[in-house]
C-alpha positions in Angstrom: 28.9 -43.6 30.7 26.5 -40.8 29.8 23.0 -41.6 28.7 21.8 -40.2 25.4 19.9 -37.0 25.6 16.3 -37.5 26.7 16.7 -41.2 27.4 16.3 -42.7 30.8 15.5 -46.4 31.5 11.8 -46.6 32.4 10.3 -48.3 35.5 9.3 -51.3 33.3 12.9 -51.7 32.2 14.1 -51.8 35.8 11.3 -54.2 36.8 11.9 -56.7 34.0 15.6 -56.4 34.4 15.3 -57.5 38.0 13.5 -60.7 37.2 15.6 -63.8 38.0 16.9 -65.8 35.1 18.1 -69.4 34.8 19.4 -71.8 32.2 18.1 -75.2 31.4 19.8 -76.6 34.4 18.1 -74.0 36.6 21.4 -72.3 37.4 21.1 -68.5 37.9 22.2 -66.4 34.9 23.3 -62.8 35.2 20.8 -60.3 33.8 23.3 -58.4 31.7 22.5 -58.4 28.0 24.7 -61.1 26.3 22.8 -62.7 23.4 26.0 -64.4 22.2 26.4 -66.5 25.3 24.7 -69.9 25.5 23.5 -69.5 29.1 21.7 -66.3 28.3 20.1 -67.8 25.3 18.8 -70.7 27.4 17.5 -68.2 29.9 15.4 -66.4 27.3 14.2 -69.8 25.8 13.2 -70.8 29.3 11.1 -67.7 29.6 9.4 -68.5 26.3 9.0 -72.1 27.4 6.8 -70.9 30.4 4.2 -70.0 27.8 4.4 -73.5 26.4 3.9 -74.8 29.9 0.9 -72.6 30.3 -0.5 -73.9 27.0 -0.1 -77.5 28.1 -1.8 -76.9 31.5 -4.6 -75.0 29.7 -5.2 -77.9 27.3 -5.1 -80.5 30.1 -7.6 -78.5 32.2 -9.9 -78.1 29.2 -9.6 -81.8 28.3 -10.3 -82.9 31.9 -13.2 -80.5 32.2 -14.8 -81.6 28.9 -14.3 -85.3 29.7 -16.0 -84.8 33.1 -18.8 -82.9 31.4 -19.4 -85.5 28.7 -18.9 -88.7 30.8 -20.1 -87.7 34.3 -23.4 -86.0 33.6 -26.3 -87.4 35.6 -28.9 -89.3 33.4 -31.9 -87.2 32.4 -35.4 -88.5 33.2 -37.3 -89.6 30.1 -39.5 -86.9 28.7 -37.6 -84.2 30.5 -37.3 -81.1 28.3 -36.4 -78.4 30.8 -32.9 -77.2 30.6 -30.5 -78.2 33.4 -30.1 -75.7 36.3 -27.4 -73.1 35.7 -27.7 -73.2 32.0 -28.1 -69.4 31.7 -25.1 -68.8 33.9 -23.0 -71.0 31.6 -24.1 -69.0 28.5 -23.5 -65.7 30.1 -20.1 -66.7 31.4 -19.2 -67.7 27.9 -20.4 -64.3 26.6 -18.5 -62.5 29.3 -15.3 -64.3 28.4 -15.7 -63.5 24.7 -16.3 -59.8 25.6 -13.1 -59.8 27.7 -11.4 -61.3 24.6 -12.7 -58.4 22.5 -11.4 -55.9 25.0 -8.0 -57.7 24.8 -8.1 -57.4 21.0 -8.4 -53.6 21.4 -5.4 -53.6 23.7 -3.6 -55.8 21.1 -4.2 -53.3 18.3 -2.8 -50.5 20.5 0.2 -52.5 21.5 0.9 -53.5 17.9 0.7 -49.8 16.9 3.0 -48.7 19.7 5.6 -51.4 18.8 5.5 -50.4 15.2 5.9 -46.7 16.1 9.0 -47.5 18.2 10.6 -49.6 15.5 9.8 -46.8 13.0 11.5 -44.3 15.2 14.6 -46.6 15.3 14.6 -46.9 11.5 14.3 -43.1 11.1 17.2 -42.5 13.5 19.4 -45.0 11.6 18.5 -43.3 8.3 19.3 -39.9 9.7 22.6 -41.2 11.0 23.3 -42.7 7.6 22.6 -39.3 6.0 25.0 -37.6 8.4 27.8 -40.1 7.7 27.2 -39.9 3.9 27.3 -36.1 4.1 30.7 -36.3 5.9 32.1 -38.6 3.2 30.7 -36.4 0.4 32.1 -33.1 1.9 35.5 -34.6 2.4 35.6 -36.1 -1.1 34.5 -32.8 -2.6 37.1 -30.7 -0.7 39.9 -33.1 -1.6 38.9 -33.0 -5.2 38.7 -29.2 -5.3 42.1 -28.8 -3.6 43.6 -31.4 -5.9 42.2 -29.6 -9.0 43.6 -26.3 -7.7 47.0 -27.8 -7.2 47.0 -29.3 -10.7 45.7 -26.3 -12.6 45.7 -22.8 -11.0 48.7 -23.2 -8.8 50.7 -24.8 -11.6 49.7 -22.0 -13.9 50.8 -19.4 -11.3 54.2 -21.0 -11.0 54.6 -20.7 -14.8 53.5 -17.1 -14.9 55.6 -16.0 -11.9 58.8 -17.8 -13.0 60.7 -14.5 -13.2 60.1 -13.7 -9.5 61.7 -16.3 -7.3 60.0 -15.1 -4.1 56.6 -15.2 -5.7 57.2 -18.7 -7.0 58.3 -19.8 -3.5 55.0 -18.4 -2.0 53.1 -20.2 -4.7 54.8 -23.5 -3.9 54.1 -22.9 -0.2 50.4 -22.6 -1.0 50.7 -25.8 -3.0 52.3 -27.6 0.0 49.6 -26.3 2.3 46.8 -27.4 0.0 48.3 -30.9 -0.3 48.6 -31.1 3.5 45.0 -30.0 3.9 43.9 -32.7 1.4 45.9 -35.3 3.3 44.4 -34.2 6.7 40.9 -34.2 5.3 41.1 -37.7 4.0 41.4 -39.0 7.5 38.1 -37.4 8.5 36.0 -39.7 6.3 36.1 -42.3 9.0 33.0 -44.3 7.8 34.0 -44.5 4.1 35.3 -48.1 4.1 33.2 -49.4 6.9 31.3 -52.6 6.0 28.4 -51.8 8.3 25.8 -49.5 6.7 23.1 -47.9 8.9 20.9 -47.8 5.8 21.1 -51.5 5.4 20.4 -52.1 9.1 17.3 -49.7 8.8 16.0 -51.6 5.8 16.4 -55.0 7.5 14.7 -53.7 10.6 11.8 -52.3 8.6 11.5 -55.5 6.6 11.2 -57.6 9.7 8.9 -55.2 11.4 6.5 -55.1 8.4 6.0 -58.8 8.6 5.7 -58.8 12.4 3.1 -56.1 12.2 1.1 -57.9 9.5 1.3 -61.2 11.4 -0.2 -59.6 14.5 -2.9 -57.8 12.5 -3.9 -61.2 11.1 -3.9 -62.8 14.5 -6.0 -59.9 16.0 -8.5 -60.1 13.1 -8.7 -63.9 13.4 -9.5 -63.7 17.1 -12.0 -60.9 16.5 -13.8 -63.0 13.9 -13.8 -66.0 16.2 -15.3 -63.9 19.1 -18.0 -62.3 16.9 -19.1 -65.5 15.1 -19.1 -67.3 18.5 -21.4 -64.7 19.9 -23.5 -64.9 16.8 -23.8 -68.7 17.2 -24.9 -68.3 20.8 -27.4 -65.7 19.8 -28.8 -67.8 17.0 -28.3 -71.1 18.9 -26.6 -72.5 15.8 -24.9 -75.7 16.7 -22.8 -76.0 13.5 -21.5 -72.5 13.9 -20.6 -73.1 17.6 -18.8 -76.3 16.7 -16.7 -74.6 14.0 -15.9 -71.7 16.3 -14.9 -74.1 19.1 -12.3 -75.6 16.8 -11.1 -72.1 15.7 -11.0 -71.0 19.4 -8.6 -73.9 20.1 -6.4 -72.8 17.2 -6.3 -69.2 18.4 -5.7 -70.4 21.9 -2.5 -72.1 20.7 -1.4 -69.0 18.7 -2.1 -66.8 21.7 0.1 -68.8 24.0 2.8 -69.0 21.3 2.8 -65.2 20.8 2.9 -64.8 24.6 6.1 -66.8 24.8 7.8 -64.7 22.1 6.6 -61.4 23.6 7.8 -62.4 27.1 11.3 -63.5 25.9 11.6 -60.4 23.7 10.5 -58.0 26.5 12.9 -59.6 29.0 15.8 -59.4 26.6 15.0 -55.9 25.5 14.9 -54.8 29.2 18.3 -56.2 29.7 19.6 -54.3 26.7 17.9 -51.0 27.6 19.1 -51.1 31.2 22.7 -50.4 30.0 22.9 -50.1 26.2 26.1 -48.2 25.8 28.6 -50.9 26.5 26.9 -53.5 24.3 26.3 -51.1 21.4 29.9 -49.8 21.5 31.5 -53.2 21.6 29.2 -54.6 18.8 29.8 -51.5 16.6 33.6 -51.8 17.1 33.5 -55.5 16.2 31.4 -54.9 13.1 33.2 -51.8 11.8 36.8 -52.1 13.1 36.8 -48.4 14.1 38.8 -47.3 17.1 37.3 -47.1 20.5 38.1 -43.4 20.7 35.9 -42.5 17.8 33.0 -44.7 18.9 33.2 -43.5 22.5 33.1 -39.9 21.3 29.9 -40.4 19.4 28.1 -42.9 21.6 28.9 -41.1 24.9 29.4 -37.5 23.8 30.5 -36.0 27.1 33.3 -33.9 28.3 35.3 -36.9 29.5 35.8 -38.0 25.9 37.8 -35.6 23.6 37.1 -35.2 19.9 39.5 -37.6 18.1 39.5 -35.4 15.0 40.3 -32.2 16.8 44.0 -32.2 15.8 43.2 -32.8 12.1 40.6 -30.1 12.1 42.9 -27.6 13.8 45.8 -28.3 11.4 43.4 -28.1 8.4 41.9 -24.8 9.6 45.4 -23.2 10.1 46.5 -24.5 6.7 43.4 -23.0 5.0 44.0 -19.7 6.7 47.7 -19.7 5.6 46.6 -20.4 2.0 44.1 -17.6 2.1 46.7 -15.1 3.4 49.3 -16.3 0.8 46.8 -15.8 -2.0 46.1 -12.3 -0.8 49.8 -11.5 -0.7 50.3 -12.9 -4.2 47.4 -10.8 -5.4 49.0 -7.6 -4.0 52.4 -8.4 -5.3 52.0 -10.3 -8.5 48.9 -8.8 -10.3 50.5 -5.3 -10.9 53.5 -6.9 -12.5 51.9 -10.0 -14.1 48.3 -9.2 -15.2 47.9 -12.8 -16.5 48.1 -14.1 -12.9 44.8 -12.4 -11.9 42.6 -15.0 -13.5 44.1 -18.1 -11.7 44.3 -16.1 -8.5 40.6 -15.3 -8.6 39.8 -18.9 -9.4 41.9 -20.0 -6.4 40.1 -17.5 -4.1 36.8 -18.8 -5.2 37.9 -22.4 -4.7 39.2 -21.5 -1.2 36.0 -19.7 -0.2 33.9 -22.8 -1.2 36.4 -25.1 0.6 36.2 -23.0 3.8 32.4 -23.0 3.7 32.4 -26.8 3.3 35.0 -27.1 6.0 32.8 -25.3 8.6 29.9 -27.5 7.6 32.1 -30.5 8.0 33.2 -29.4 11.5 29.5 -29.2 12.5 28.7 -32.6 11.1 31.8 -34.2 12.8 30.7 -32.9 16.2 29.1 -35.7 18.4 25.8 -33.8 19.0 24.1 -34.9 15.7 25.0 -38.6 15.8 24.5 -38.9 19.5 21.1 -37.4 19.1 20.2 -40.1 16.6 21.5 -42.7 19.0 19.3 -41.3 21.7 16.2 -41.3 19.4 16.9 -44.9 18.4 17.1 -45.9 22.1 13.9 -44.1 23.0 12.0 -45.7 20.1 13.3 -49.2 21.0 13.3 -49.0 24.8 10.2 -46.9 25.4 7.6 -47.2 22.6 8.6 -50.6 21.4 8.9 -52.1 24.9 5.6 -50.5 25.9 3.9 -52.0 22.9 5.4 -55.4 23.7 3.9 -55.2 27.2 0.5 -54.4 25.8 0.8 -57.3 23.4 1.7 -59.5 26.3 -1.4 -58.3 28.1 -3.5 -59.0 25.0 -2.1 -62.6 24.7 -2.9 -63.2 28.4 -6.4 -61.9 28.1 -6.9 -63.8 24.9 -5.7 -67.1 26.4 -7.8 -66.7 29.5 -11.0 -65.8 27.5 -10.6 -68.5 25.0 -9.9 -71.2 27.6 -13.1 -70.1 29.4 -15.0 -70.1 26.2 -13.8 -73.6 25.3 -15.0 -74.9 28.6 -18.4 -73.1 28.3 -19.3 -73.7 24.7 -20.0 -77.4 24.9 -22.3 -76.8 27.9 -24.0 -74.0 26.1 -24.3 -76.1 23.0 -26.0 -78.9 25.0 -28.6 -76.3 26.1 -29.7 -75.6 22.5 -33.1 -77.1 21.6 -33.0 -80.1 19.3 -33.2 -79.3 15.7 -33.0 -80.9 12.3 -32.5 -79.5 8.8 -36.0 -77.9 8.8 -36.2 -76.5 12.3 -35.7 -73.0 11.1 -38.4 -73.1 8.4 -41.7 -71.5 8.8 -44.8 -73.7 9.3 -46.7 -71.4 7.0 -44.1 -71.6 4.3 -45.7 -73.3 1.2 -42.4 -74.8 0.3 -41.9 -76.4 3.6 -41.6 -80.2 2.9 -43.6 -81.0 6.1 -46.5 -78.8 4.9 -46.3 -80.3 1.4 -46.6 -83.8 2.9 -49.6 -82.8 5.0 -51.3 -81.3 2.0 -50.6 -84.5 0.0 -52.2 -86.7 2.8 -55.2 -84.4 2.9 -55.6 -84.6 -0.8 -55.5 -88.5 -0.8 -58.1 -88.7 2.0 -60.4 -86.4 0.1 -60.2 -88.7 -2.9 
């Protein structure tokens, strides 16, 4: 099978495609793309479940670390106010982890944009293919209607005018038969007319899903960015309540990061299996959904010299019939117009109709060639298997960095929080503030003593 123009499986596709797969019983599963088979579905779910395993291990590690920190701290000597050794290192490690998380957010924005660009390219290719198929149907319908109208009006009028000349009537009837044969041949060229599968509907569904996927990732990225920024602010201000709130939010984002990692990993593995050899699956699926013959689908999906044009015979017969009609009309114009002047008007109308029909026929031949639709197929594959897959890998890297940074921060924040100086509701108030309650109480005591 020939690859679409400009598309070659990338190194990432080959690498992910070579990864071993197994079902829930840990039996090996072939890496061929087969989403309808239960074993393959289980293999992708197992890939996604690895992220769940990572989440569970992270939570266990964080819980054990915090329990050890809370319950196994050595007792402090009374009156000791100096921070424990290593406190600055803990704070800086937390800050470094949050900065790594911010870098991962930048990678996530880039990956989200790349994925959206790839899906947009897929939708554009589907829309262009739909335009080509609609143009084929429209041209066929227009030519059939023009030929039918010519048979019903101009050719019928010519037969009535030329009744006295038997040979001219025979030539007119021959042109009628040729026009009817062309119309019959052309009707078989609108191969997508009654097909239930619409590329336009597929493009709209893909765009709808992509819009919500893009928005969900934007919200996740913004949420993590806010968590990182407010956590850094809490560490800088040594605000205990802000650090506590951000600790809870970090735990939530950690869970979301591992969940997104599982979806991204399963999608990337499945997409690599599809992109390694897409022709067979796409051809079989399209044949199943449309009911079209394999000769038509192979011609457009493969578009090589090994597959002949399934419409070539119809096109050849139609072109010959149109040429015969044109020559017959020219003969009628030479023979009939001098003797029957009233035949000039329907003959001129017929020639105009045939000229328009021939122009539409040449345009139809160009649209029916496999180059246009095969180019759209290649553009769709490039968008899905290059840009979208690359974006998924960047999103996977973002989720990995996010999970690692947040896990580190969750371990460091309680220790950093313990290093904050003790405070109450009025710690941040200025001693010289006249509205400070402590200053007001001191002034009240001084006033009483003076009395």
